[in-house]
C-alpha positions, 0 to 999 in steps of 0.5 A, a space after each residue: 553913417 561914420 565908421 566906427 571900426 578899428 579908429 582910435 577913440 580920440 579920433 572916432 571922438 574927433 569925427 564924430 564931433 565935426 560931423 553932429 555939428 555939421 549935420 546939425 547945421 544943415 538939418 542932418 542926422 550922423 549914426 556910428 556903424 560898427 563891425 561885430 569881429 573887431 568890436 570894441 565896447 567902448 567906442 561903441 558906448 561912446 559913440 551911442 552917447 554922443 550920435 543918435 544912431 548905433 549900427 552893428 554888421 556881421 555879426 548875431 543880433 546882441 541884446 546886451 547892446 541893444 541896451 548899452 545902445 539905449 541906456 545911452 541914448 542911442 537907437 540900434 540899427 543891425 543891418 541883416 542879410 536874410 529874413 532870420 537874422 532880421 527878426 532875431 534882431 528885433 527880437 534882441 531890441 533893436 530899432 531899425 534894421 538893414 535889410 542888405 542885398 546881394 547886389 551890394 558893394 563891399 562885405 555882403 553878408 546875404 545870399 539873396 537879390 534885395 527886392 525879393 527879401 524886403 517884399 518877403 522880409 517887410 511884412 513880418 518886421 515891426 520896425 522901420 525897415 532899410 533897403 541897402 544893396 545896389 541903389 544907384 540911381 532913383 528909380 532903383 530907389 522908388 522899386 525898394 521903396 515900392 516893394 516895402 522898404 521904409 528907406 533905402 541907403 546908397 553907398 557905392 555913388 558916394 564913392 564918386 562924391 568929391 568928399 570922398 577920400 578915394 584914390 583918384 585911380 579908383 574912382 577912375 576904375 568905378 566909372 569905366 565899370 558897369 553891375 557885370 564887372 562887379 563880382 563877389 570873392 573872399 580874395 581879400 581876406 586877409 585878417 577877415 576869413 571868410 567874409 565874401 565882398 563885392 569888388 569890381 572884378 578887375 581887381 581880382 584878376 590883377 592880383 591873381 596873376 600877381 599875389 605880393 600886389 594883393 592889397 586889403 586895403 581900399 585906396 584911398 587918395 594917400 595910397 602908394 601900392 598898387 591901385 589895380 591890385 587892391 580891395 575895390 569895392 563897388 556894388 550891381 549900381 556901380 553902372 551909375 557912377 559917372 564922374 566925380 561929384 558933389 554928395 550934395 548934388 548925388 542926395 539932391 538927384 535922389 530927392 528931387 526924383 522921389 519928390 523929397 526936401 
């Protein structure tokens, strides 16, 4: 999944063209995700015309967007935090839903644990269900598949992929942490109020001590601010991050353990 939020159209086109070409060479599929509070319909439609899947998060499911995606030839996914929101996504015409539990890193939509959410929602939904939030090991993935999910989404583990544009200090903090070292907060809500997010507790503590150093920017390799006070997003699966490796190695770990190649 690529992020289509706040990217200039030419940059989104460049990234998407490169990713689609690379995916086609390896038999993979690329999708593009959009955050509803910052949605621009023009790049959304462009992405839907170039990628087989577009996804929306953090907003009411929208039948018009579903129609726009379908008209452009793409499927539409909606990431949700509750059964009610999932049902509304299906009613709006979404082709699949991503159920996000509170264990997730980054912005958190719902208020319940992922296993409970999947177990409750799966019998009520007639579209494929992807489980997301706190999935850092094959064992956790197997637990969610057994609970009824058709697929799982892994996030925090890929922050430690060599391909990820993550600052070394951020990576070191992830490696040193476990799930109990994360917290849901609104400390880094500049520009996006009332949107709780899960980060490493250490960055909340550091930025509270010196608020002028607080940065809502997730630190990439080129970040020049105070790493300790930046938004260090991490899910409760962060304990599975033990060091840097390739994205392919992470995928292979899951595929081998789950018997999928």
